[in-house]
C-alpha positions in Angstrom: 0.3 -4.6 8.8 3.4 -4.0 6.9 2.5 -0.4 6.2 2.0 0.2 10.1 5.4 -1.5 10.5 7.2 1.0 8.1 5.4 4.0 9.7 6.6 2.8 13.2 10.2 2.4 11.9 9.8 6.0 10.4 8.8 7.3 13.7 12.1 6.4 15.2 10.3 5.7 18.4 10.7 2.4 20.2 7.2 2.6 21.9 5.7 2.9 18.4 7.7 0.1 16.9 6.7 -2.1 19.9 3.0 -1.3 19.1 3.4 -2.5 15.6 5.6 -5.4 16.4 4.9 -6.6 20.0 6.9 -9.7 19.7 10.3 -7.7 18.9 13.3 -9.4 20.4 15.6 -7.7 22.7 18.4 -8.0 19.9 16.1 -6.5 17.4 15.0 -3.7 19.7 18.6 -2.6 20.6 19.6 -2.9 16.9 16.8 -0.5 16.0 17.4 1.8 19.1 21.1 2.1 17.9 20.0 2.8 14.3 17.4 5.4 15.3 20.0 7.2 17.5 22.5 7.5 14.5 19.6 9.1 12.3 18.0 12.5 11.9 15.3 11.6 9.5 14.2 8.1 8.3 11.8 7.1 5.6 10.8 3.3 5.3 9.3 2.0 2.1 8.2 -1.7 2.4 6.4 -3.9 0.1 5.1 -7.5 0.3 6.7 -9.5 -2.4 5.1 -13.0 -1.6 2.4 -13.9 0.8 1.5 -17.4 2.0 -1.7 -17.7 3.8 -2.5 -20.7 5.9 -5.9 -20.2 7.8 -5.2 -17.6 10.6 -1.5 -17.3 10.0 0.5 -16.0 7.1 4.2 -15.7 5.9 5.3 -12.7 3.9 8.5 -11.9 2.0 9.2 -8.3 2.3 11.5 -6.0 0.5 12.1 -2.3 0.6 14.5 0.5 1.4 15.3 2.7 4.4 16.3 6.2 3.3 17.9 8.3 6.1 19.9 11.2 7.2 22.6 10.3 9.5 23.3 12.6 12.6 26.3 13.7 10.6 24.1 15.0 7.8 25.0 12.3 5.3 22.0 10.9 3.2 22.1 7.1 2.9 20.0 4.2 1.6 19.8 0.7 3.0 18.0 -2.1 1.0 16.3 -4.5 3.3 14.7 -7.9 2.6 13.1 -10.1 5.3 10.4 -12.7 6.2 7.6 -12.0 8.5 5.1 -14.2 10.2 1.7 -12.9 10.9 -1.3 -14.2 12.8 -4.9 -13.1 12.6 -6.6 -12.3 15.9 -10.2 -11.8 15.1 -10.4 -9.4 12.1 -6.9 -7.9 12.9 -3.5 -9.3 11.6 -0.6 -8.9 13.9 3.2 -9.2 13.2 4.6 -12.1 15.3 8.1 -12.4 13.9 10.5 -10.6 11.7 13.6 -12.5 10.3 
């Protein structure tokens, strides 16, 4: 699930991001949309650092980096750390919150 989220971020496409993270908040969507608009290329490398399972739900600590080229041609790196909530729906895990 975290890999799918990273690929959606790399796509720089809000529809792809919403598919990977259907519960995205309006503020999160706006922030990503602004970020995508300021980049030409984007690579997201994310890894689960800690995972706590509780039946059909899970909490994961995620760390990673966004490597991107701005619309001005500058190369940048942004370190990211966040918590995710996941819920199992049958055999599929879904991303329900990113904080």
